[in-house]
C-alpha positions, 0 to 999 in steps of 0.5 A: 138829088132831084129835090136838091136840084128843084130847090136850087132852081126855085131859089134861083128863080126867086133871086132873079125876081127879088134882085131885078125888081129894085133896078126898075127905078122911076124914069127907067126906060122900057128899053132898059127894062126889057134888056134887063129882063132878057138877061134872066134865065127863069123869068117870064113876063106879061105886058098889060095895056091900061088906059094911059099907061101899061104894066109889066108883071114879072114872075117865074113858073119855076116858083109857081108865081109866088114871087112877082114884080109889077112895074108900072109904066107911064104913057111914054113907057118909062117906069113909074114904080116897081113893086115886089109882091 
């Protein structure tokens, strides 16, 4: 029973990443990005500042970071691209 529960949580965490990442199309604002991330139950994210831009790395501790989405933002904090890894 515990294994089934763990499998369910692992899959739900995977689905959150896999289904949210394609929503982050070029031009999406960082406000919209964060609002969508806040709807996740199993997500964690880290914002990294880069020269002239930034990126948001989204994954989940519940699936050991095996799935991630990297969202690149321009200097105006709009999405350039999102890549599922």
